[in-house]
C-alpha positions in Angstrom: 0.0 0.0 0.0 1.6 3.3 -1.0 2.3 5.9 1.7 -0.6 8.3 1.4 1.3 11.4 2.5 4.1 13.1 0.6 5.8 16.3 1.8 6.8 18.8 -0.8 10.5 19.0 -1.6 11.3 15.6 0.0 12.5 12.8 -2.1 10.6 9.6 -2.4 13.4 7.6 -0.9 13.5 9.7 2.2 9.7 9.7 2.4 9.7 5.9 2.3 12.2 5.7 5.1 9.8 7.6 7.4 7.1 4.9 7.0 6.7 2.6 10.0 7.8 -0.9 9.4 5.3 -3.4 8.4 5.3 -5.3 11.6 2.2 -6.6 13.5 3.1 -4.5 16.5 3.5 -1.2 14.7 0.6 -1.9 12.4 -1.6 -2.9 15.4 -2.3 -6.4 14.0 -1.4 -8.3 17.2 -3.9 -10.9 18.3 -6.2 -9.8 21.1 -8.1 -11.7 23.7 -11.5 -10.6 24.9 -12.9 -12.5 27.8 -16.5 -13.7 27.5 -18.2 -13.4 30.8 -20.4 -16.5 31.4 -21.9 -18.1 34.5 -19.4 -20.9 34.4 -16.5 -18.5 34.7 -18.1 -15.9 37.1 -19.7 -18.1 39.7 -16.6 -20.0 40.8 -14.9 -16.7 41.4 -17.6 -15.5 43.7 -17.7 -18.8 45.7 -13.9 -19.0 45.8 -13.5 -15.5 47.3 -16.5 -16.1 49.6 -15.1 -19.4 51.0 -11.7 -17.8 51.5 -12.5 -14.4 52.9 -15.3 -15.5 55.4 -13.2 -17.9 57.5 -10.2 -15.6 57.5 -12.4 -12.7 58.6 -13.9 -14.8 61.4 -10.5 -15.9 62.6 -9.2 -12.3 62.6 -12.3 -11.0 64.4 -12.2 -13.6 67.1 -8.5 -13.2 67.6 -8.5 -9.4 67.9 -11.6 -9.4 70.1 -9.9 -11.6 72.6 -7.0 -9.2 73.0 -7.0 -7.5 76.4 -6.8 -3.7 76.3 -7.4 -0.9 78.8 -7.8 2.8 77.9 -7.3 5.4 80.5 -8.2 9.0 79.5 -6.4 11.5 81.7 -7.0 14.9 79.9 -6.7 17.7 82.4 -6.0 15.2 85.2 -6.2 17.1 88.5 -6.5 20.4 86.6 -2.9 20.2 85.3 -3.9 21.8 82.0 -4.4 25.2 83.7 -1.6 27.6 82.7 0.3 24.8 81.0 0.3 26.2 77.5 2.5 29.4 78.0 4.9 27.4 80.2 5.2 24.7 77.5 6.0 27.3 74.8 8.8 28.7 77.0 10.3 25.2 77.4 9.4 25.1 81.1 7.6 22.5 83.1 4.9 23.1 85.6 5.9 19.9 87.5 2.3 18.9 87.7 1.7 15.3 88.6 -1.5 13.3 88.7 -2.3 9.8 89.9 -5.0 7.4 88.7 -6.0 4.0 90.1 -6.2 1.0 87.8 -7.6 -2.4 88.6 -6.9 -5.5 86.5 -9.5 -8.2 87.2 -7.4 -10.9 85.5 -3.8 -11.5 84.8 -2.4 -10.5 81.5 -0.2 -13.2 80.2 2.6 -12.6 77.7 3.9 -9.4 76.4 2.2 -6.2 77.4 2.6 -2.8 75.5 2.0 0.7 76.9 0.9 3.4 74.5 0.0 7.1 74.8 -2.8 8.4 72.6 -3.8 11.8 71.2 -7.0 13.0 69.6 -7.6 16.0 67.3 -3.9 16.3 66.6 -3.2 16.6 62.8 0.2 15.2 62.3 -0.7 14.6 58.6 -0.8 18.3 57.8 1.3 18.8 54.7 3.5 21.6 56.1 3.9 19.8 59.4 5.0 16.6 57.7 7.6 18.4 55.6 9.0 20.4 58.6 12.1 18.4 59.2 15.7 18.1 57.9 16.5 14.5 57.2 20.2 15.2 56.6 20.4 16.7 60.1 18.6 13.7 61.6 21.1 11.5 59.8 23.9 13.1 61.9 25.0 15.7 59.5 24.5 18.7 61.7 25.8 22.1 60.5 25.2 25.8 60.8 22.4 25.6 58.3 19.2 23.5 57.9 16.5 22.9 55.3 14.2 25.8 54.8 11.2 23.4 55.5 12.1 23.7 59.1 11.1 27.4 59.3 10.0 29.0 61.6 11.7 26.3 63.8 14.9 26.3 61.9 17.1 28.8 63.7 17.2 31.6 66.2 19.7 34.4 66.3 21.8 32.6 63.7 22.0 29.4 65.7 20.1 26.4 64.4 17.8 24.2 66.4 18.9 20.5 66.7 16.6 18.9 65.8 14.8 21.4 63.8 11.3 21.6 62.5 7.7 21.6 63.8 7.5 17.8 64.2 10.5 17.7 66.6 9.4 20.9 68.3 6.0 19.5 69.3 7.3 16.2 70.6 5.1 14.6 73.2 6.7 14.7 76.7 4.3 13.3 79.3 6.0 10.6 81.4 4.3 7.6 83.0 5.1 5.4 85.9 3.1 2.3 86.9 3.1 0.8 90.4 1.7 -2.6 91.5 0.0 -2.7 94.9 1.9 0.4 95.9 5.0 -1.7 96.3 6.6 -2.5 93.0 7.3 -0.3 90.1 6.3 -2.1 86.9 9.5 -2.5 84.8 9.2 -0.9 81.4 11.8 -0.8 78.7 12.2 1.6 75.8 14.2 -0.8 73.7 12.7 -1.8 70.3 9.7 0.6 70.6 10.9 2.3 67.3 11.2 0.6 64.0 14.5 -1.1 63.4 14.9 0.7 60.0 14.6 4.0 61.7 17.0 3.2 64.5 19.7 1.9 62.2 19.3 3.9 58.9 17.2 7.1 59.2 18.5 8.4 62.5 22.1 8.8 63.6 24.0 11.0 66.0 26.8 13.2 64.8 30.1 11.4 64.2 31.8 13.6 66.8 29.5 12.3 69.5 26.2 13.2 71.0 27.7 16.1 72.9 28.1 17.8 69.6 24.5 18.7 69.8 25.1 21.0 72.7 26.6 23.5 70.3 23.1 24.1 68.8 19.9 25.3 70.3 17.4 22.9 71.8 13.9 23.0 70.2 11.9 25.9 71.5 9.3 23.8 73.4 11.7 21.3 74.8 12.8 21.2 78.4 16.4 20.0 77.7 18.9 19.6 75.0 18.7 16.6 72.7 21.9 15.1 74.3 20.0 14.9 77.7 16.7 13.2 76.7 17.6 10.1 78.7 19.8 10.8 81.8 19.6 7.1 82.8 20.9 5.6 79.6 23.5 7.5 77.4 22.8 5.2 74.5 19.2 6.6 74.3 20.2 10.2 73.7 20.3 12.6 70.8 18.7 11.6 67.5 18.8 8.0 68.6 16.4 8.5 71.5 13.6 6.0 70.7 10.8 8.2 72.1 11.9 10.9 69.6 12.2 8.4 66.7 8.6 7.2 67.5 7.3 10.7 67.5 9.0 11.6 64.3 7.1 8.9 62.4 4.0 11.0 61.9 0.5 9.5 62.2 -1.9 9.3 59.3 -5.1 10.2 61.2 -5.9 12.9 63.8 -6.6 10.3 66.5 -3.7 8.0 67.0 -1.6 6.1 69.5 2.2 5.6 69.7 4.1 3.0 71.5 5.6 4.3 74.8 7.1 1.3 76.6 7.1 -2.5 76.6 6.8 -4.6 79.8 10.3 -5.7 80.7 9.5 -9.3 81.7 13.2 -10.2 82.1 14.1 -7.3 84.4 16.7 -8.4 87.0 15.6 -5.4 89.3 11.9 -6.1 89.7 10.5 -9.7 89.9 7.0 -11.0 89.6 6.3 -9.8 86.0 8.0 -12.7 84.1 4.6 -14.1 82.9 3.0 -10.7 82.3 0.9 -8.3 84.4 -0.6 -10.0 87.5 -4.1 -9.0 88.4 -4.6 -6.5 91.2 -4.5 -2.8 91.9 -2.1 -0.4 90.1 -1.3 3.2 90.4 -0.5 5.3 87.4 1.6 8.4 88.0 1.7 10.9 85.1 4.1 13.8 84.8 1.7 16.1 83.0 3.7 18.3 80.6 1.9 18.3 77.3 -0.9 20.8 76.7 -3.9 19.9 74.5 -6.6 22.4 75.4 -5.4 24.8 72.6 -6.5 22.4 69.9 -9.3 20.7 71.8 -7.4 17.4 72.1 -7.6 14.5 74.5 -4.9 12.3 76.0 -5.0 8.6 76.8 -2.7 6.0 78.4 -3.3 2.6 76.9 -2.3 -0.9 78.2 -2.7 -3.5 75.5 -1.5 -6.8 74.1 -1.0 -8.2 70.6 -1.5 -11.4 68.7 -0.5 -12.9 65.4 -3.1 -10.6 63.8 -1.6 -7.5 65.4 -3.2 -5.2 68.0 -6.8 -4.8 69.1 -8.5 -3.6 65.9 -11.6 -5.4 64.5 -11.7 -3.4 61.3 -9.8 -5.9 59.1 -11.8 -8.9 60.4 -15.1 -7.1 59.7 -14.0 -6.1 56.2 -13.1 -9.8 55.4 -16.4 -11.0 56.8 -18.4 -8.5 54.8 -16.6 -9.1 51.6 -16.8 -12.9 52.0 -20.6 -12.8 52.9 -21.4 -10.6 50.0 -19.5 -12.8 47.6 -21.4 -15.9 48.8 -24.8 -14.1 48.7 -24.3 -12.8 45.2 -22.9 -16.1 44.1 -26.1 -17.9 45.2 -28.3 -15.2 43.7 -26.5 -15.5 40.3 -26.6 -19.3 40.6 -30.4 -19.3 41.1 -30.9 -16.8 38.2 -28.7 -18.9 35.9 -30.5 -22.2 36.9 -33.9 -20.6 36.3 -33.3 -18.9 33.0 -30.5 -20.7 31.2 -32.9 -22.9 29.2 -35.5 -20.3 28.4 -35.6 -19.7 24.6 -35.4 -16.1 23.4 -38.7 -14.6 22.3 -39.0 -13.4 18.8 -39.7 -9.7 18.3 
């Protein structure tokens, strides 16, 4: 077939060279497959997904429902919220403490996790998420930082370490749990942060954590980054695991973050090797973090986990709903197919 277009002033040889090759791919002559939807192909799909999703959903729902969990809301406990906001913004503590009683009716066997929870706190705001300097957090501290950290980047020519709104607003309430007013429940910070964060994303300066003392502490912090944990020097600076957990921003305005894990192997306190025994507990809270300005709420959460994760029935419910709908529609289509498949078409 001759090439239908010819440009003026262009030889026929050159014009022929611009023609696409006569291949099946370039001439769009490749064979195509168009599936034909029939009852024999559709019905097995519905029944397959129904029989798979429904038992998985039931297993997930039953497993997560049996997980023990206790949520203690302590917002404005003992009126600690009063006058806390201006003190917090000056990097000063009101030293307000509150105590709450907790009773466990049954023993909690196995690992126990302690969380803090916040409501109405939008860590997913675009500018908030970007307000950090990953190079600085990787240990490359210098006299300049990423402009995304502004207005928490520097002050009077000296940069904040760490910089940015995320670090500046770090949660700083502290919790202590006592059993029967005699034993302090042993908690460990180890492994509360993701391993990839601890080993890759966050590093202290190569000169040592004391190098951070040359820079300003974040505006709302009570101490320099090198003094976040006075009891364990390995848990200071950008490698402080509470800090690392906070820097992994939450996707929703209501969230929880891991605070501590029950130290079942603690050589200092015995009686918790099998988990938390039943009885009376006293929760002491160093109340430092204000939430009244954004209408937030604070919670302390004691929970456990299973092979399916934490206590969250959402995934199990989704599987059950999907599996049930697949089976229902499968039977409906089967009845329709059985009833009408032999009916002859009527003539017009």
